[in-house]
C-alpha positions in Angstrom: 24.0 -121.9 164.0 25.1 -121.8 167.7 27.6 -119.4 169.1 31.0 -120.7 170.1 31.1 -121.4 173.9 34.8 -120.3 174.3 34.1 -116.8 173.1 32.6 -114.3 175.6 30.0 -112.0 174.1 30.7 -109.2 176.6 34.5 -109.3 176.1 34.2 -109.3 172.3 31.8 -106.4 172.0 33.6 -104.5 174.8 37.0 -104.9 173.1 35.5 -103.7 169.8 34.1 -100.6 171.4 37.4 -99.8 173.1 39.3 -100.2 169.9 36.9 -98.2 167.8 36.8 -95.3 170.3 40.5 -95.2 170.6 41.1 -95.4 166.9 38.5 -92.7 166.3 40.5 -90.4 168.6 43.7 -91.2 166.8 42.1 -90.7 163.4 41.0 -87.2 164.5 44.7 -86.5 165.5 45.7 -87.8 162.1 43.4 -85.4 160.4 44.8 -82.5 162.4 48.4 -83.6 161.6 47.4 -83.8 157.9 46.2 -80.2 157.9 49.4 -79.1 159.6 51.4 -81.0 157.0 49.7 -79.4 154.0 49.9 -76.0 155.6 53.6 -76.0 156.6 55.1 -78.0 153.7 53.4 -76.8 150.5 56.7 -77.2 148.6 57.1 -80.9 149.3 57.3 -83.2 146.3 54.0 -84.2 144.7 54.5 -87.9 145.4 54.9 -87.2 149.1 51.7 -85.3 149.2 49.9 -88.1 147.3 51.4 -90.6 149.8 50.0 -88.6 152.7 46.6 -88.4 151.1 46.5 -92.2 150.4 47.6 -92.9 154.0 44.8 -90.7 155.4 42.2 -92.3 153.0 43.3 -95.8 154.2 43.0 -94.8 157.8 39.5 -93.3 157.4 38.4 -96.4 155.5 40.0 -98.6 158.2 38.0 -96.7 160.9 34.8 -97.0 158.8 35.2 -100.8 158.5 35.7 -101.1 162.3 32.6 -99.1 163.0 30.5 -101.3 160.6 32.0 -104.4 162.2 31.1 -103.2 165.7 27.5 -102.4 164.5 27.2 -105.9 163.1 28.6 -107.6 166.2 26.3 -105.5 168.4 23.1 -106.3 166.4 23.8 -110.0 165.9 26.5 -111.0 168.3 25.9 -114.7 168.3 26.0 -115.1 164.5 29.0 -112.7 164.2 31.0 -114.8 166.6 30.5 -117.9 164.5 31.6 -116.3 161.3 33.1 -112.8 161.4 31.4 -110.2 159.2 33.2 -109.1 156.1 33.8 -105.6 157.6 35.9 -107.2 160.3 37.9 -109.1 157.6 38.4 -105.8 155.7 39.9 -104.3 158.9 42.8 -106.7 158.5 43.2 -105.8 154.8 43.4 -102.1 155.4 45.5 -102.5 158.5 48.1 -104.4 156.4 48.1 -101.7 153.8 48.8 -99.0 156.4 51.5 -101.1 157.9 53.2 -101.6 154.5 53.0 -97.9 153.6 54.4 -96.6 156.9 57.1 -99.2 157.2 58.2 -98.6 153.6 58.4 -94.8 154.3 60.6 -95.3 157.3 62.8 -97.9 155.5 63.4 -95.4 152.7 64.2 -92.8 155.4 66.6 -95.1 157.0 68.3 -95.9 153.7 68.6 -92.1 152.9 70.1 -91.2 156.3 72.4 -94.2 157.0 73.3 -95.2 153.4 73.5 -98.7 154.8 71.9 -101.0 152.2 72.2 -104.2 154.3 70.2 -102.9 157.2 67.6 -101.4 154.9 67.4 -104.7 153.0 66.9 -106.7 156.2 64.0 -104.3 157.2 62.5 -104.7 153.8 62.5 -108.5 154.1 60.8 -108.2 157.5 58.3 -105.7 156.1 57.5 -108.0 153.1 57.1 -111.0 155.5 54.8 -108.9 157.7 52.7 -107.8 154.8 52.4 -111.2 153.1 51.5 -113.0 156.4 48.9 -110.4 157.1 47.3 -110.8 153.7 47.3 -114.6 154.1 45.5 -114.1 157.4 43.0 -111.8 155.7 42.4 -114.2 152.9 41.7 -117.1 155.3 39.4 -114.8 157.2 37.2 -114.3 154.1 36.9 -118.1 153.7 36.1 -118.7 157.4 33.3 -121.0 158.3 34.0 -121.2 162.1 35.8 -118.5 164.0 37.3 -120.7 166.7 38.7 -123.2 164.1 40.0 -120.2 162.2 41.9 -118.8 165.2 43.3 -122.3 166.0 44.4 -122.8 162.4 46.0 -119.4 162.0 47.5 -119.3 165.5 51.1 -119.7 164.4 50.6 -117.4 161.4 49.2 -114.6 163.5 52.0 -114.8 166.0 54.6 -114.8 163.2 53.0 -111.8 161.7 53.1 -109.8 165.0 56.8 -110.8 165.5 57.8 -109.8 162.0 56.1 -106.5 162.3 57.7 -105.8 165.7 61.1 -106.8 164.5 60.8 -104.5 161.5 59.9 -101.6 163.7 62.7 -102.3 166.1 65.2 -102.6 163.3 64.2 -99.3 161.7 64.3 -97.5 165.0 67.6 -99.0 166.0 69.1 -98.2 162.6 68.0 -94.6 162.8 69.1 -94.2 166.4 72.6 -95.7 165.6 73.1 -93.3 162.7 71.9 -90.3 164.7 74.2 -91.3 167.6 77.2 -91.4 165.2 76.2 -88.1 163.7 76.0 -86.6 167.2 79.7 -87.3 167.8 80.9 -85.3 164.8 78.4 -82.4 164.9 79.1 -79.0 166.3 78.2 -78.5 170.0 75.5 -76.1 169.2 73.8 -78.4 166.7 73.7 -81.4 169.1 70.3 -80.2 170.4 68.9 -80.7 166.9 70.3 -84.2 166.7 68.9 -84.9 170.2 65.5 -83.8 169.1 65.6 -86.1 166.1 66.6 -89.0 168.3 63.7 -88.3 170.7 61.3 -88.1 167.8 62.7 -91.4 166.4 62.2 -93.1 169.7 58.6 -91.8 170.0 57.5 -92.7 166.5 59.2 -96.1 166.5 58.6 -97.4 170.0 54.9 -96.5 170.4 53.8 -98.8 167.5 56.1 -101.5 168.9 54.4 -101.2 172.3 50.9 -101.7 170.8 52.1 -104.6 168.7 53.7 -106.3 171.7 50.6 -105.7 173.8 48.4 -107.2 171.1 50.8 -110.2 170.7 50.9 -110.8 174.4 47.1 -110.7 174.8 46.6 -113.0 171.8 49.0 -115.6 173.2 47.6 -115.4 176.8 43.9 -115.1 176.0 43.1 -115.4 172.3 39.4 -116.3 172.7 38.3 -113.2 174.6 39.4 -110.8 171.9 41.1 -108.3 174.2 43.9 -108.3 171.8 41.6 -107.0 169.1 41.4 -103.6 171.0 45.2 -103.2 170.6 45.2 -104.5 167.1 42.6 -102.0 166.0 44.6 -99.1 167.4 47.9 -100.4 165.9 47.2 -99.1 162.4 46.2 -95.7 163.7 49.4 -95.4 165.7 51.4 -96.3 162.5 49.7 -93.5 160.5 50.1 -90.9 163.2 53.8 -91.8 163.6 54.4 -91.3 159.9 52.7 -87.8 160.0 54.5 -86.9 163.2 57.8 -87.7 161.5 57.0 -85.5 158.6 55.7 -82.6 160.7 58.7 -82.7 163.1 60.8 -81.1 160.3 59.3 -77.8 161.3 60.8 -78.1 164.8 64.2 -79.1 163.6 64.2 -76.3 160.9 63.5 -73.8 163.7 66.3 -75.2 165.8 68.7 -75.1 162.8 67.8 -71.4 162.3 68.7 -70.7 165.9 71.9 -72.6 165.6 72.9 -70.6 162.5 72.3 -67.4 164.5 74.5 -68.7 167.3 77.2 -70.0 165.1 77.6 -67.4 162.3 79.5 -64.3 163.6 78.3 -62.3 160.6 74.6 -62.7 161.7 73.8 -60.3 164.6 72.1 -61.7 167.6 68.7 -60.4 168.6 70.2 -58.9 171.8 72.8 -57.0 169.7 70.1 -55.6 167.5 68.2 -54.4 170.6 71.4 -52.7 172.0 72.2 -51.0 168.6 68.7 -49.7 168.3 68.8 -48.3 171.9 72.2 -46.7 171.3 71.1 -45.1 168.0 67.9 -43.8 169.6 69.9 -42.2 172.5 72.4 -40.5 170.1 69.6 -39.0 168.0 67.6 -37.7 171.0 66.7 -33.9 170.7 69.0 -31.4 172.4 67.3 -30.0 175.5 69.7 -27.1 175.7 71.8 -28.5 178.5 74.4 -30.2 176.3 76.7 -28.9 173.7 75.5 -26.4 171.2 
């Protein structure tokens, strides 16, 4: 079976290597974040700990499938370009599962913070469309007989999947930012910095996956046959998983700022500077008499 002429061997293998290397780095970051999470939040609900464990397991399996696919593409590039190996198809499956888990987590967070059921429902519909379209693409990939025909046949579906995922991420980020902005107006002046930190973390964890999704979409539309878009797609699932763990671990920073705000706001709690002054005054008053003062 001859290789497809429109597909470049160098660009395909090179894109896979870039994606696997970048995803390996991000998976290492995810493992560190997981250790930090279990160390700092041992009292979290059991279902949340199980969710984190499942997410890490999915990401590690996702990376393993990418490594196997790269190995198969490298050993037998021509045959792999005609029909993608099953490991490459499994990458799509596990990526979709990671997308679904992370977006569902942020949608529940949006619903809890904003209490707006309509925005959460709209994001849920986008998430469901993103997940279903991704699984359809994966199912068609397993039944593939010619990769070029597969890409042409699924061209609209792949673009729709990227658009739905990006719109869902933007909707979640915009909803959280709007709620935090309203909260910022009614909070005390000294607690505004905590809200500002939450807004910064929301932007970072929401926009980074959007950037990789848009980059993958743009590369797929402009040059779908050289597979440069695969490098961004392979990293996309890893950015989702890291964004989820970063959102969970950011609670330690906001908790520390809340403690500082309580010290500043509550007059009954002495400030550290006052404690130092009191200790210094008491030590001076109890100093031994050297005979030059009063008897």
